[in-house]
N, C-alpha and C positions, 0 to 999 in steps of 0.2 A: 427642570422643575424639582427634581429630587434634591438638589443642593439648596434651593430656596426653602423647601419644606424642612430640611435639616436645620437650616438657620433659624426658622421660626421656632422649632422645638428647642434648639440650643439657647436662644435668647429669651425663652419663656414668654413669648408674646402671643396674643390671641386677637381674633377679629372683634372689633367694637360692634355692638349691635347696630344694625343699619335699617334705614327705610329708603323709599324712593325707587329709582330706576332698577329694574331687575338686571339689565345689562349695563356695564359701565364703559364699554367700547363698542363702536360700530364701524363697519368698513365703508359706510356712506355710499353704497351702490344701490341703484334703483333695482337692477336685476341681480339676483343671487345675494341678497343682503345677509350679513353675518353679524350677530351680536354676541358678546362674551362678557363674563364677569371677571375682568382683569384687575380692577382696582379694589383695594381693601384699605381699611383703617386699622392698623395694628397697634395695640397698646400692651403695656406690661402691668403687673400687679400694683406697682407703685402708682401708675396713672389711675387705675380703678379705685385705689384707696383714696386718692385725692379728689377724683371726679366720679363717684359711684353712679350717678345718673346720666353720665355722658352717652352720646350716641352719634352716629354718622348719618348724614342724609346725602344720597347721590341724586343729583339733579340733572335730568336729561336735557338736551338742547344746547344751544350756544354754538360757537364756531369750531370748537375742538371736536375730534372724534372720540374723546373721553368725556365722561360725565364729571361735572363739578362735584366736589365733596365738601360739605359743610359739617364741621364738628360742633356739636352742642355739648357744653360742659355741665349744664344744669337744666332742670325742667323735665317735664313728663313728655314723652313722645306720644302724640295723639294718633299718628298715622302708622301704627305698627303693622308690619307685614303679616298678612294672614295666609295660611296655607291654601293651595288650590284644592278644591274638592269637586269631584264629579259624581253625580248621582245617576246610577244606571237606569232608573225609571225614565229618565229623559229620552233614552233611545227608543222607547216604545211610543213616543208621540209621533203622529202621522207626518209631521213636517220636520222631523229630526234630520234626515239625510239631505233633503233639499236645502 
C-alpha cells in the first residue's frame, strides 16, 4: 500500500468526488460479511481542468464482487454524500437499546 500511495503522490493524482456505494468490494459471504472501499477514480489536474464538474458514481449490485463505476464528465451531482451524524439525545429514548 505504501508504494501505491507513493505513486499517487508522484503522479499528482487525486480522488474524483464520488457518490453511491460506501463499499466498492464485498466478499459475498452470508456469514462474516466484509466490505471495503478498494476502488477509486483517480484523476490529474489536466482532467479537472477539462472536466471541472466531473464525478464518479459507484453502483452496488451486479454479478461482480466490485461495484460498477460510472464517470460523469458534466452536470451537477444531486446525490452528494452526506456525513454520518449521531445525536446523543437519541440514547435517552426509552426504546433506544431495544
